[in-house]
C-alpha positions in Angstrom: -25.6 -47.7 45.3 -25.2 -49.4 41.9 -23.4 -52.8 42.0 -20.1 -53.2 40.2 -21.9 -55.3 37.6 -24.5 -52.6 36.9 -21.8 -49.9 36.7 -20.0 -51.9 34.1 -23.2 -52.5 32.1 -24.0 -48.7 32.1 -20.4 -47.8 31.2 -20.3 -50.3 28.4 -23.5 -48.9 26.9 -22.2 -45.4 27.2 -19.0 -46.3 25.3 -20.9 -48.1 22.5 -23.4 -45.3 22.2 -20.7 -42.6 22.0 -18.8 -44.5 19.3 -21.9 -45.1 17.3 -23.1 -41.5 17.5 -19.6 -40.2 16.8 -19.6 -41.8 13.4 -22.3 -39.4 12.1 -21.9 -36.6 14.6 -18.1 -36.2 14.3 -17.1 -38.1 11.2 -20.0 -37.0 8.8 -21.4 -33.8 10.3 -18.3 -32.2 11.8 -15.6 -33.2 9.5 -17.6 -34.3 6.4 -15.3 -37.4 6.1 -16.8 -40.6 4.9 -13.6 -42.4 5.8 -13.7 -41.1 9.4 -17.4 -42.0 9.6 -16.7 -45.6 8.5 -13.7 -45.9 10.8 -15.7 -44.8 13.8 -18.5 -47.2 13.0 -16.0 -50.1 12.7 -14.5 -49.1 16.1 -18.0 -49.3 17.6 -18.4 -52.9 16.2 -14.9 -53.9 17.3 -15.4 -52.5 20.8 -18.5 -54.6 21.3 -16.5 -57.9 21.6 -14.1 -56.9 24.5 -16.9 -55.1 26.2 -19.0 -58.3 26.1 -16.1 -60.1 27.9 -15.8 -57.1 30.4 -19.4 -57.4 31.3 -18.9 -61.1 32.1 -20.1 -62.8 28.9 -18.3 -64.7 26.2 -17.8 -61.8 23.8 -20.6 -61.8 21.2 -22.8 -63.9 23.6 -23.6 -60.6 25.4 -25.7 -59.6 22.4 -27.4 -62.9 21.5 -24.9 -63.3 18.7 -23.7 -66.8 19.2 -22.4 -68.3 16.0 -23.8 -71.7 15.0 -24.6 -73.1 11.5 -28.3 -72.5 12.0 -27.8 -68.9 12.7 -26.6 -68.5 9.1 -30.1 -69.4 8.1 -31.5 -66.7 10.3 -29.2 -64.1 8.8 -29.8 -65.2 5.2 -33.6 -65.6 5.8 -33.8 -62.1 7.2 -31.8 -60.7 4.4 -34.0 -62.2 1.7 -37.2 -61.1 3.6 -36.0 -57.5 3.7 -34.9 -57.4 0.1 -38.3 -58.7 -1.0 -40.1 -56.3 1.4 -38.3 -53.3 -0.1 -39.2 -54.5 -3.6 -42.9 -54.8 -2.6 -42.7 -51.4 -1.0 -41.4 -49.9 -4.3 -44.1 -51.6 -6.3 -46.9 -50.5 -3.9 -45.5 -47.0 -3.9 -45.6 -46.9 -7.7 -49.2 -48.2 -7.7 -50.3 -45.7 -5.1 -48.6 -42.7 -6.5 -46.1 -42.3 -3.7 -43.3 -43.0 -6.1 -42.8 -42.6 -9.8 -40.3 -44.3 -12.2 -37.0 -42.5 -12.2 -34.8 -42.0 -15.2 -31.2 -42.8 -14.1 -28.4 -42.7 -16.7 -25.9 -45.4 -15.8 -22.4 -45.1 -17.1 -21.0 -48.1 -18.9 -19.4 -50.4 -16.3 -17.5 -53.6 -16.5 -18.6 -56.7 -14.6 -15.7 -56.2 -12.3 -16.8 -52.7 -11.5 -20.3 -53.9 -10.8 -19.0 -56.6 -8.5 -16.9 -54.1 -6.7 -19.8 -51.7 -6.3 -22.0 -54.5 -5.0 -19.3 -55.6 -2.5 -18.9 -52.0 -1.3 -22.7 -51.7 -0.8 -22.7 -55.0 1.1 -20.0 -54.0 3.5 -21.0 -50.4 4.0 -24.6 -51.3 4.8 -23.7 -54.3 7.0 -21.4 -52.5 9.4 -23.8 -49.7 10.6 -26.7 -52.1 10.7 -24.8 -54.6 12.8 -23.6 -51.9 15.2 -27.1 -50.5 15.7 -28.6 -53.9 16.2 -26.1 -54.5 19.0 -26.7 -51.1 20.6 -30.5 -51.0 20.4 -31.5 -54.7 20.5 -28.8 -57.2 21.5 -27.5 -55.2 24.4 -30.9 -54.7 26.0 -32.0 -58.2 25.3 -29.1 -59.9 27.1 -26.2 -57.8 28.3 -28.4 -55.5 30.4 -29.6 -58.6 32.3 -33.2 -57.4 32.3 -35.7 -60.2 33.1 -38.1 -59.4 30.3 -41.7 -60.6 30.8 -43.9 -61.4 27.9 -43.2 -59.2 24.8 -42.3 -56.0 26.7 -38.8 -56.1 25.1 -40.3 -55.4 21.7 -41.8 -52.0 22.3 -38.8 -51.0 24.5 -36.3 -51.9 21.8 -38.4 -50.1 19.2 -38.3 -47.0 21.3 -34.5 -47.3 21.8 -34.1 -47.7 18.0 -36.2 -44.6 17.3 -34.3 -42.5 19.9 -31.0 -43.6 18.7 -31.6 -41.7 15.4 -31.0 -38.5 17.3 -30.3 -36.5 14.1 -33.6 -37.5 12.5 -36.0 -37.0 15.4 -36.6 -33.4 14.2 -37.9 -34.7 10.8 -41.4 -34.9 12.1 -43.9 -37.3 13.6 -44.2 -39.4 10.4 -40.5 -40.2 10.5 -40.5 -41.0 14.2 -43.4 -43.4 13.6 -41.6 -45.0 10.7 -38.5 -45.5 12.8 -40.5 -47.0 15.6 -42.2 -49.4 13.1 -38.7 -50.4 11.8 -37.7 -51.0 15.4 -40.8 -53.1 16.1 -40.1 -55.5 13.2 -36.4 -55.9 14.0 -37.1 -56.4 17.8 -39.8 -58.9 17.0 -37.3 -60.9 15.0 -35.0 -61.1 18.0 -37.8 -61.8 20.5 -39.2 -64.7 18.4 -36.0 -66.3 17.3 -33.9 -65.7 20.5 -31.0 -64.8 18.2 -29.9 -61.3 17.0 -28.9 -62.7 13.6 -32.4 -62.7 12.3 -32.8 -59.0 13.2 -29.4 -58.2 11.6 -30.5 -59.9 8.4 -33.7 -57.8 8.2 -32.0 -54.5 9.1 -29.1 -55.1 6.8 -31.3 -56.3 4.0 -33.5 -53.2 4.1 -30.4 -50.9 4.1 -28.8 -52.9 1.3 -32.0 -52.8 -0.8 -32.0 -49.0 -0.4 -28.5 -48.9 -1.8 -29.3 -51.3 -4.7 -32.8 -50.3 -5.7 -31.7 -47.9 -8.4 -30.3 -50.7 -10.4 -33.4 -53.0 -10.0 -36.4 -50.6 -9.8 -35.4 -47.0 -10.0 -38.0 -44.8 -8.3 -38.2 -41.3 -6.9 -40.5 -40.0 -4.2 -43.4 -37.7 -5.4 -45.4 -37.8 -2.2 -43.0 -36.9 0.7 -45.8 -37.0 3.3 -46.9 -40.5 2.4 -43.5 -42.2 1.9 -42.7 -42.7 5.6 -46.1 -44.3 6.2 -45.6 -46.7 3.4 -42.3 -47.9 4.8 -43.8 -48.1 8.2 -46.7 -50.2 6.9 -44.4 -52.7 5.2 -42.4 -53.1 8.4 -45.5 -53.6 10.5 -46.5 -56.3 8.0 -43.1 -57.9 8.5 -43.6 -57.8 12.3 -46.9 -59.5 11.9 -45.4 -62.2 9.7 -42.6 -62.8 12.3 -45.3 -63.8 14.8 -45.5 -67.0 12.8 -42.0 -67.9 13.8 -42.2 -70.4 16.7 -41.1 -68.7 19.9 -37.6 -70.0 20.6 -35.9 -69.7 24.0 -33.0 -67.3 24.2 -29.7 -69.1 24.5 -29.2 -67.6 27.9 -25.9 -69.1 28.8 -24.4 -68.2 32.1 -22.0 -65.3 32.0 -18.3 -66.3 32.0 -17.0 -67.0 35.4 
């Protein structure tokens, strides 16, 4: 018989998972509505805070998301690392023949329009990245109350991240390996730093770079088979680099009484 605490934990995960998957499954695929997709994703993020309290934590504490000034450095550092990693991946892809320069005709835009486009990209890449980091990393790192030994959390979280992309699992083994490599890097960030903010910065930065790359280094894929492996290799390199981060203890505060 499951305890009341365990039942709450499982129900909380089911609610977060349902809201997150509904964003694409219902909003994008069923109704083809970007507005609905965004709204459902924001609901998933908003729901995480009261569910954290319901599970006995102090809101965001349930997902290793305590907010302290130093955590801004984790977020910013992860963001910069991912932006640079994406640029390196694009350069390597051009050198190896995986990508080729793309000719993109940009319409004349004012500085205000560019600023608005950047702001939109920042918001609409942050929200889904943040929601998925809570669901596949922060939740299992702390809210699930699993006494992780050694680094076992890292491969487990990577597997959860891969499986969470339920609409991409049929794209083939190379894409599954790529997603698992992404998950390894982002889980490594949480495991080493003890804070989800570093993982959020990395995940968000990679997605933001994908949205902005056309204005910095426009490329198009010419080797579809090799492209996933290139992205996977860059993330495995990121995971290796993160091993240099001194292992910090998780801020395992006692749940709210």
